[in-house]
N, C-alpha and C positions, 0 to 999 in steps of 0.2 A: 150707808155711812153712819158711824156712831160718833156723834159730836157732843162733847161735854165742856163745861166751864168749871174748872177745879181750883179750889184754894191752894195756894203754894205749899202749905204744910202737907197736903195730900198728894202732891205731884211726885211721880217717880223721877227723881233728878237725873239718874243715870240714863234713862230712856229719853228724857227731855233734851239733855245735853248731847246725846248721840244724834238726835234729829238736827239740832242746831249745827253741830260740827259737820255733818254729812251734806248739808244743804248749801248750795252756792250762795243763797241770800241769808244764810244763818250767820249773823255778825256777832261779835264778842259781847255786845250789850245784852243779848238775849240769853246768855249763859245763866244758869240758875243761881250760881254763886254771885254773879254780878248783880242780878236783879234783887236778890235777897239783901245785898249790902247797900244798894242805893235807893230802892223803892220803899216808901213807907209801908205799903202793902202791895201784893200782887196776886192775881189769879192767872190761870193759863187756860186758853182754849186748846183743847186736845181732840184730834180726830183719830178714830180707831186706836191702834196701839202705838200712838205717838208718831204716826207717819207725817202728820202736819201739826204744827203748834203755833200759838200766837200769845205772846206775853201781854197781860193787861194790868199795868200798874194803876193803883187807885188810891184815892183819899176820900175822906168824908167831911162835908161841911153842911151845917144846918140840917143834919140828918140825911143829906143827899150824897150818894156815892158817885164819884166821877173819875174818869180816866185823866191821867196827867203824864207829863214826861219828866222822869226823875233827872237829877243833875248828872252830867257827864254821860248822858245817853243820847245818841243821835237818831238811829233808825231801829225800829222794832218790826211790827207788822206780821203778816202771815209768812210762815217759814215751812218749807217742805214741799210735798207733792200736791199737785192739782190746785184748782181754783175753787173757792167757796164764796158764797154770798155772805161775806163777813159783816156787811153793813146791816143786813137783816138780823143776823145773830147777835151782834154787839148791841145794836139799839134795842133789842129785846131784853138785854141784860142790864143796860145802864142808860141813863137819860142824858148825860152830858159828857162830852169828851174833847180833849185837846191832845192829839196823838200823831206820832210820826211813823208813817208806813215806810217800808224799805223800798229800795230801788226796783225790785222785781214785782211790786204790787200794782203797777200801772194798769194792768189789764183786769182789775177787779171791779171797774166801773164806779169807783168812788170819786166824788168831786172834792177837790181840795186845791191848795196852792202849791206850786212846784218850788222846791228848794234846791239850790245848786250844791253839788258835792263833786269835788275833783279827785280823780284817781290817776295813777301812773303805773302801768305794768312794769315789773322789774325783771322780766324774763330775758331781755336782751343784754348784751354786754354794756359796760359803762360807756365805751366808745360810741355805741349806737344810741344810747340814752341821751348823751350830751348833744348829739346832732339835732335833737328836738328843741334844745334851749334857744331862747331868743338871743340875738346879738348883745342886747343890753345885759342880760343875765350872765352870759359868758364873760363879758368885760368885768362885771362885778366880782366874779369868782377869781379871775386872773389877778385883780387888785388885792383881794383878800389873801391869795396864795403868796403874792409878792411881799405882802406885809408880814409874813411869817406866822400867820395864825395856825393854831394847833387844834386838831380834832381828836377827841378821846372819849372813853366811857365816862358817864356821869353817875351821880348818886340819885336814885329814884325819889327818895323823900325830899332831898334838897331841891330837885327840879320841880316837884309839886309845890313846895313851900315858896320858891321864888315866883312861880306863876301866881300863887295866891297873893303874894305881896304886891305884885304889879297890877293884877287884874280883878281881884275880888270886888273892889268898889264898883266896877262896871257890870257886875253880875249880882244885882240885889236879890234875885230869887235863889241864889246859892248861899247857904248859911255856913257858919263855921263848922257846925256838926256834919254838914255834907262833906266838907273837905276832910274832916277827921275820919268819917266813914270810908271815904275814898282812899285815904292813906293806908288804913288797915287792910282794905281790899287789895291794894296794889302791893303791899308787903307780901301777901300770900301769892299774888299772881307772879311776882318777880321770882319766887322760889320755883314756880312751875314753868319758868321761861316765857311768860306771857306779858312781862312788863320790863322795860329797860329805859335808860336815859343816856343822852349824849350831851357833850358840852364842847365849847370852843373857847380857847384862851388866846390872848394877845402874845406877842413876842416877849412882853414883859410879865407874863403870867397873870394878867388881869382877866377875870372872867367876863366874857362878852355875850355869851348866849348859852342857854340850855334848852333841851327839848325832851319831853317825856312821851314815850310811845307805849301803846299796847300792841300785842302781837298774838295772832292765832295761826292756824294752818293756811289761811287764805290771804290775810292782810296784815300790814303794819299800819296802825292808826295814829295819826299825828294829833295827839290830844292836847298837849300843853307846851307850845313853843314860847320861849321868853327871850327877848333881846334887850340888853341894857342900852341906854342912850349912846354910849360910845360904840357898842356893838353894831348899832344901826349905821353909824358913820363908816364902819369898817366892813359892812356887808357880811357880818358873822353868821346870820341865819342862812343866807344864800350858800355860804361855804359849808355850813353844817349839813344842809340838805344834800348838796352835791356829794359830800363824802359818805353820807348814809347810803345814797343810791349806788355809789361805787362799792360799798361794803356788801350790799345785798343784791347786786346785779347778778343776772343769770340764775335767779331763783324763780319759783312758781308764784311768788307773792305779788300782790298789788299794794302799792303805797296809797293810802287813803288820806288825803289832805284834810278831810273833815270840814268841808265848806269851801267858799262862803259866798253870800250874796252881797257882802260889803265890797265896794268898788276897789279899794286899795288891796285888800286881801285877795280878791279874785284875780287882780292883775298879777300879783306875786305868784300865785299858783299857776296861772296860765303861762308864765314865762318858762316853766319847766316842760312845756309841751303836754300838759295834763289834759285829761278828757273829762268833760262834765257828765256825771252819771246821776241825774236828779232823783230826788225822792219826794214824797208827798206829805204835806202837812194837812191833816184831816181834822176839821173842827165841826162838831155837831151839837145841837142844843134842842132837846125835847122836853125841857122843863115846862111847868105850867107858865102861862103868860106873865103872871105877876112876878115869878122868879126870873124870867128872862130879862126883865127890866133891870134886875140887880146884877146878874151874872151873864155877860154877853161873850 
C-alpha cells in the first residue's frame, strides 16, 4: 500500500473527485471544489492511485497546524476502498484535531462522540413515503394544503441570504466571508445541477419558507431551511419537505436532513419516518502539556 499526505495544490482533482463520486460514503463536502472554496487550507491522504482518499482541512495557530471542520461541512473522513489505521497516520502528521468522520467510518476503531444524522430513502413512491409520516405531521400538511400554500422553485442566492439573515448570529464561528465563499461556490454548483432552492408562499403571495439544497448522484442535502414566524404557524416547512419528497420520489437518491441532536429538530425529522445514520466527532490532542491547558 502506497499512502501519502499531499497538499491540495498537488492533488489530481479529477482522480480525487472520481473516488469521492464512486464511493458510497463519498459525500459532496469532500469534492475538491467544495474543499478549496470552504477550507482555509487542506491536504489529502491518498492511498495508491486514489483508490482511497481522506480530506484534511487545516489551520495554523501559534505555529501549530491543526485539523478543523470548515463551515457548511458535515462529514468527511476516509472515503473509498478498505480500512486503514488512520488514527496512526493522522496523529503522525498533526498534533491536534477536531474532525467529523463519515457514517461508514465506525469500524476504524476510533473513539469519539456519536452525532445524529437523519436520512430518508426516496426510492419508493410518494404514496409509500407518506405512510411513514407521523399522524401529527400528516395533519400539519393537510392544514397547509387547505390554507392554499404554494410550492415552487426558489432562488439559490436569496435562500442563502435569508438563512444568513435569520441564523448567522447563532453561528459565531461562521463569518461573513464564509457566507461569501459559500455563495460563490453555490453559484458554480447551481450551473452543474448540484445546488437548488425551493420556496413556499401563502395564498396571499407572502413568503413563508425557503430551503437551499445541495445535490449529487447519491443525496439531496438539506443545508439551509428557513421559515418565517408566519410560516411556522402555517406549517410551511412541513409542506415544503413533503412536496420535495413528492418531486423526487422513485429516484435512487437519499434525502439527508443534516442532523440533528437538538430535541426539537430531531423530532421534526423523525416525523417523516427518517432513519438515524450517525457519524463520529473525533477530537484528539497530542500537544505538549503546557499547550493542552490553553487549547482543549
